[in-house]
C-alpha positions in Angstrom: -62.9 243.3 46.6 -59.6 243.2 48.5 -57.2 241.0 46.6 -54.2 239.0 47.8 -51.8 240.0 45.1 -49.2 242.6 44.5 -45.5 242.9 45.2 -45.3 241.3 48.6 -48.6 239.5 49.0 -48.4 240.7 52.6 -51.6 242.7 52.6 -54.9 242.8 50.7 -55.4 245.3 47.9 -58.4 247.2 46.8 -59.9 248.0 43.3 -56.7 246.9 41.6 -55.9 248.1 38.1 -54.0 245.3 36.4 -51.7 247.3 34.5 -50.6 247.0 38.0 -52.3 243.9 37.0 -50.2 242.7 34.3 -49.2 241.3 37.6 -52.0 239.1 36.4 -50.2 235.9 37.2 -50.3 237.1 40.8 -53.1 238.3 40.9 -53.0 265.4 34.1 -51.4 268.9 34.3 -53.1 272.2 34.6 -51.4 273.6 31.5 -53.4 276.8 31.6 -51.8 277.7 34.9 -48.6 275.8 34.6 -45.1 277.1 33.7 -42.4 275.1 32.1 -40.5 275.3 35.4 -43.4 273.7 37.2 -43.8 270.7 35.0 -41.6 267.6 34.7 -39.9 266.9 31.5 -40.5 263.3 30.4 -39.8 261.2 27.4 -40.1 257.4 27.0 -38.3 255.8 29.8 -35.8 253.1 29.2 -35.7 250.0 31.3 -33.2 251.3 33.7 -30.7 254.1 34.1 -27.2 253.9 32.7 -24.7 253.9 35.6 -22.4 256.8 35.8 -18.7 256.3 35.5 -17.5 255.3 39.0 -14.5 257.6 39.2 -15.4 260.6 41.4 -19.0 259.6 42.0 -19.0 255.8 42.6 -16.5 253.2 43.7 -13.2 254.6 44.9 -10.8 252.8 44.5 -12.0 250.6 41.7 -13.0 247.1 42.7 -15.1 244.2 41.5 -18.7 244.7 42.5 -20.6 241.3 42.3 -24.0 242.9 42.8 -24.7 245.8 40.5 -27.6 248.2 40.8 -29.6 250.5 38.5 -32.8 252.4 38.9 -36.1 251.6 37.2 -36.7 254.8 35.2 -34.2 257.6 34.5 -35.4 260.3 36.8 -37.7 261.3 39.7 -38.1 264.1 42.1 -39.9 265.0 45.3 -43.6 265.7 45.6 -45.2 267.3 48.6 -47.8 264.9 50.0 -51.0 265.5 52.0 -48.9 264.7 55.2 -46.9 267.9 54.5 -43.7 265.9 53.7 -41.8 265.7 50.4 -41.8 262.1 49.0 -39.3 260.4 46.7 -40.1 257.0 45.4 -38.0 254.7 43.1 -36.8 251.2 42.7 -33.3 249.6 42.4 -32.7 246.6 40.2 -30.1 244.5 41.9 -28.3 241.8 39.8 -25.7 239.3 41.0 -23.3 239.2 38.1 -21.0 236.5 39.5 -21.1 232.7 39.9 -21.2 232.8 43.7 -24.4 233.5 45.7 -24.5 237.1 47.0 -26.2 238.0 50.3 -27.1 241.6 50.8 -26.6 242.6 54.4 -27.3 246.3 54.3 -28.0 249.1 51.8 -27.5 252.7 53.0 -28.9 255.6 51.0 -26.6 258.6 51.2 -26.5 262.2 50.1 -23.9 262.0 47.4 -22.7 265.6 48.2 -22.2 264.7 51.9 -21.6 261.0 52.2 -21.7 261.3 56.0 -25.4 262.1 55.7 -27.5 259.0 55.9 -30.9 259.3 54.3 -32.1 255.8 55.2 -30.9 252.3 55.8 -32.3 248.9 54.6 -31.2 246.0 56.8 -32.7 243.1 58.6 -36.5 242.7 58.3 -36.9 246.1 56.5 -34.5 244.9 53.8 -36.5 241.7 53.3 -39.9 243.5 53.3 -38.8 246.0 50.6 -37.2 243.4 48.3 -39.0 241.3 45.8 -38.2 239.0 42.8 -39.0 240.4 39.4 -42.1 238.2 39.2 -42.9 240.0 41.6 -43.0 237.7 44.6 -41.9 238.3 48.2 -38.5 237.1 49.3 -37.7 235.1 52.4 -34.1 236.3 52.6 -31.7 238.6 50.8 -29.5 236.1 49.1 -29.4 236.5 45.3 -28.4 233.4 43.3 -25.7 233.6 40.6 -27.1 235.6 37.6 -30.2 236.4 39.6 -32.0 239.7 40.1 -34.1 241.4 42.7 -36.0 244.7 43.1 -35.6 247.0 46.1 -38.3 249.6 46.6 -37.1 252.8 48.1 -39.5 255.4 49.6 -38.0 258.5 51.2 -39.7 261.5 52.8 -38.3 264.9 53.9 -39.5 267.7 56.1 -38.8 270.4 53.5 -37.9 270.8 49.8 -34.5 272.2 51.0 -33.7 268.9 52.7 -33.9 266.9 49.5 -30.4 266.0 48.2 -29.5 266.8 44.6 -28.1 263.2 44.1 -28.4 260.0 46.1 -25.8 257.2 46.2 -26.0 253.7 47.7 -23.6 252.0 50.0 -23.7 248.2 49.9 -22.5 245.7 52.5 -22.7 242.1 51.4 -21.2 238.7 51.1 -20.3 237.9 47.5 -17.5 237.1 45.0 -14.5 239.4 45.6 -13.2 238.7 42.1 -14.1 236.6 39.0 -12.2 233.6 40.4 -13.9 233.5 43.8 -15.6 230.3 44.9 -16.8 231.5 48.3 -18.6 234.6 49.4 -16.4 237.3 50.9 -17.4 240.4 53.0 -17.5 243.4 50.7 -18.5 247.1 51.0 -18.8 249.5 48.1 -20.7 252.6 47.1 -22.5 252.8 43.7 -25.5 254.0 41.7 -25.7 257.7 41.9 -29.3 258.9 41.2 -30.3 262.5 40.6 -33.5 263.5 42.4 -33.1 267.2 43.1 -33.8 268.8 39.7 -37.1 267.2 38.6 -40.2 269.2 39.7 -43.6 267.5 40.0 -46.1 268.0 37.2 -48.9 270.4 38.4 -52.4 269.0 37.6 -56.0 269.9 38.1 -58.6 267.4 39.4 -59.7 264.5 37.2 -63.1 264.4 39.0 -65.7 266.7 40.6 -67.2 266.8 44.1 -66.1 265.7 47.6 -65.4 262.4 49.3 -62.9 261.0 46.9 -60.5 258.4 48.4 -57.0 258.0 47.0 -56.8 254.2 47.1 -53.5 252.5 46.1 -51.8 255.8 46.1 -48.2 256.7 47.0 -46.3 255.3 48.8 -47.3 252.1 50.6 -45.8 248.9 49.3 -48.7 246.9 50.8 -51.0 248.4 48.1 -51.0 247.6 44.4 -49.5 250.5 42.5 -46.3 251.0 44.4 -44.9 247.6 43.4 -46.2 247.4 39.8 -42.9 247.0 37.9 -43.6 245.4 34.6 -41.4 243.8 31.9 -42.8 245.1 28.6 -41.4 246.2 25.2 -38.0 244.9 26.2 -37.6 247.0 29.4 -38.6 247.3 33.0 -41.1 250.1 33.8 -43.1 251.3 36.7 -45.8 253.6 35.2 -47.9 253.4 38.4 -45.5 254.5 41.0 -47.6 257.6 41.8 -51.0 256.4 40.4 -54.3 256.8 42.2 -57.4 254.7 42.2 -60.2 257.2 43.0 -63.3 255.8 44.8 -66.0 257.9 46.4 -67.6 257.9 49.8 -71.3 258.8 50.2 -72.5 261.0 53.1 -72.7 258.0 55.4 -69.1 257.0 54.7 -69.8 254.1 52.3 -68.5 253.2 48.9 -71.3 250.7 48.2 -74.8 250.1 49.5 -76.6 246.8 48.7 -75.5 244.1 46.3 -71.7 244.7 45.7 -71.9 242.9 42.3 -74.2 245.6 40.9 -72.0 248.5 39.7 -74.9 251.0 40.0 -74.8 250.4 43.8 -71.3 252.0 44.0 -71.2 255.7 44.9 -68.6 256.6 42.3 -70.1 254.6 39.4 -71.1 256.9 36.5 -69.3 260.0 37.9 -68.0 262.4 35.2 -64.3 262.1 34.4 -62.7 265.4 33.3 -59.5 266.5 31.8 -56.9 267.5 34.5 -55.1 269.6 31.9 -55.1 271.1 28.5 -53.8 268.6 26.0 -54.2 266.4 22.9 -55.9 263.0 23.0 -53.5 260.3 21.7 -55.3 257.1 22.5 -58.8 255.9 23.5 -60.8 252.7 24.0 -64.6 252.8 24.3 -66.1 249.4 23.5 -65.1 247.1 26.4 -67.9 245.8 28.7 -68.2 246.2 32.4 -66.8 243.6 34.7 -68.8 242.3 37.6 -67.6 244.0 40.9 -66.5 241.8 43.8 -63.4 240.1 42.3 -60.8 240.4 39.6 -61.6 238.9 36.2 -59.9 235.8 34.9 -56.4 237.0 33.7 -56.8 234.8 30.7 -59.6 237.0 29.5 -57.2 239.8 28.6 -55.5 239.3 25.3 -53.8 242.7 25.0 -52.3 245.3 27.3 -54.9 247.7 26.2 -57.8 245.5 27.3 -56.3 245.3 30.7 -56.7 249.1 31.0 -60.4 248.9 30.1 -62.0 251.8 28.3 -59.5 254.7 28.7 -58.1 258.0 27.5 -54.5 258.9 27.2 -53.6 262.6 26.7 -50.4 264.3 25.7 -49.9 267.4 27.8 -46.6 269.3 27.4 -42.8 268.7 27.8 -43.2 264.9 27.1 -45.8 264.5 29.8 -48.9 262.3 29.4 -52.0 261.7 31.5 -53.9 258.4 31.7 -57.5 257.8 32.7 -58.6 254.1 32.9 -61.7 251.9 33.6 -64.3 254.2 32.0 -67.8 253.0 31.1 -68.4 251.4 27.8 -69.7 253.9 25.2 -69.1 256.9 27.6 -65.8 258.2 26.1 -66.6 261.4 24.2 -63.2 262.3 22.8 -61.1 260.7 20.0 -57.4 260.7 19.1 -56.4 264.1 17.8 -58.9 266.1 19.8 -57.7 269.2 21.6 -59.1 269.2 25.1 -59.2 271.9 27.7 -58.9 271.4 31.4 -62.3 270.5 32.9 -63.7 269.1 29.7 -65.6 265.8 30.0 -63.7 262.7 28.9 -66.2 260.0 29.9 -67.9 258.3 32.8 -66.3 256.3 35.6 -66.9 252.6 35.1 -65.6 249.1 35.9 -63.9 247.9 32.7 -60.6 246.1 32.3 -58.8 244.4 35.1 -60.7 245.8 38.1 -62.6 244.5 41.1 -64.7 247.6 41.9 -65.7 250.8 40.0 -62.9 253.4 40.2 -60.9 255.9 38.1 -57.3 255.0 37.7 -55.3 258.2 37.1 -51.6 258.6 36.5 -49.0 261.0 35.0 -46.3 259.3 32.9 -43.4 260.0 30.6 -44.7 258.4 27.4 -47.9 257.5 25.5 -48.0 253.9 26.6 -49.9 253.1 29.8 -47.4 250.4 30.9 -44.2 251.0 28.9 -43.7 254.5 30.3 -42.2 255.7 33.6 -44.2 257.3 36.3 -43.7 261.1 36.9 -44.4 262.6 40.3 -47.4 265.1 40.2 -49.4 267.3 42.5 -52.9 268.7 42.4 -53.0 272.4 42.2 -55.9 273.0 44.6 -58.3 270.7 46.5 -59.9 270.1 49.9 -58.3 267.6 52.3 -61.1 265.8 54.1 -59.1 263.3 56.3 -58.0 259.7 55.9 -59.6 256.3 55.6 -58.2 254.2 58.5 -55.3 252.1 57.2 -56.1 248.9 59.2 -59.8 249.1 58.2 -58.8 249.3 54.5 -56.4 246.4 54.9 -58.9 244.2 56.8 -62.0 244.8 54.6 -63.2 241.9 52.5 -65.9 243.6 50.5 -65.6 247.4 51.1 -69.0 247.6 52.7 -67.9 249.1 56.0 -68.2 252.8 57.1 -64.9 254.2 55.9 -65.7 257.8 56.9 -65.1 257.7 60.6 -62.0 259.9 60.5 -63.4 262.3 58.0 -62.9 265.9 59.0 -65.9 268.1 59.8 -64.6 270.7 57.4 -62.1 270.3 54.5 -58.7 271.9 54.8 -57.7 273.9 51.7 -54.5 272.4 50.1 -52.4 273.5 47.2 -49.8 271.7 45.1 -49.9 268.4 47.0 -50.1 264.8 46.0 -53.0 262.9 47.6 -51.3 260.1 49.5 -52.7 256.6 50.1 -56.2 256.6 51.6 -56.4 260.4 51.7 -60.0 261.7 51.4 -60.1 264.7 49.0 -62.7 267.0 47.5 -62.7 268.9 44.2 -64.8 271.8 42.9 -68.2 270.8 41.5 -68.1 273.3 38.6 
C-alpha cells in the first residue's frame, strides 16, 4: 500500500493517484458563500512563467547567467494550513544554458521589496533533497550538465498573512560559465526570477465528503509524499496540478483504515462513501465505466492507455473565475452527473472507489486552473468550515507496509472548529453529516 515512488524515492507513499502517477515509470469552491475577492482567478497554465525583464527587478548590472530559472505555473499564493501558518508552494525549473557544467552552491529566496530579508536558503543537504531531475528522480549532487535541467521544490510558511511578501526573488551562487566562451566553471552570484505570490487568494471550498475521521493523505506540503512532486510533461508544457491535492481516506472508530483482507475494497472504511460537490458549478467531464483495481499495490503502468484512465472514474467541474474542481477514483457506475449538468454544493456526484492508478480506496480531490486533470496548474484552496481532529503520526505513516495499523492514537478527544484552512498532510478532519 505504501509505494516506493515519487519525486525523491526517499520515503514510502500511500494510496497514490498516478496523475501523480503519470510518474508511472517510477512508480471545489463554495460558490454560494464565496465572493470574487475570495476566489483565485485561474486559466490554463502554461509550462512555466515568462521571466520579467531584468532591469529594476532582476540582474543588476546585466551579466551572463548560465543557469536560468522559471516557475512551474504562472501564479500562486498563501493558504492558511491546519498548523495555523500560511503556506506557499511552488517549483523552479533550473536550466544550464551553457556548454560548461554548472554546480549550484546556494539559492536564497528573498523578499523582492526588501532584498535584505531572507525568506529561506537552500544549500548543502537541503538543496540536494529538494532538487530532482525532470524524470523525476532524486539527485546525488547539484551539478547540472550542459543543456540539462533540474526541478527545485520550494515550500515556505509564514506566521501571518501580513508576513507574506508581494513578490519573491531568487539569489543564486554557483560555479558555471561566466560567458559564452568559458571552458571552465567560474564562481558567480546573481539574482533572478521574480515571482508574485501576494495577490492570489485561495479558493474557498466546502467539503467533498461527509462525516468525521477523514485523513488528508499526500496533502501539502511534504515532498516525501506523492502529490508535492508530481510535475508532469504533458500537452507541450510542464504542470503540477497536484501541488495542493488531497487523497482522503477514513479512519473507523478504532483508528483503522482497513479491517481484514486488504485486497477486498469493501473492507476499507472509506469505500463506498458518498462524494459530494464542494461548490456550485457545471460538470465538464466524467468517466464512469472503469473497473475497480485490487487494493494492496499499484496496477501495472502499461494497463493505462490514456491520461483519463489513470484518473479512474471521475468528475471535473467548472466553478467560477477559471477555477475547476477534480474528484477521482470513483466507483464504476456510481457517477450520477453528466457533462453540462448544473450542480449545487452538497449534491451527490458518485461513490468513493478504487479505480485508475491507485493502491487503496480514496478520494483524490484538487482545485486547478483548467479543465484538464494533469495539464492544468494547481490553485491553493481552503475549506470554509470543518472540525480538526488531530494528526496521523508521520513516522507511522511512512513506516507502514499495508496501512493496517492503528492510525488514530493522536486523535483529539473533541474536534476543534476550523474555518478557511487547508488540511495539511496527515491532518484528521471531520465534515458535517447533512
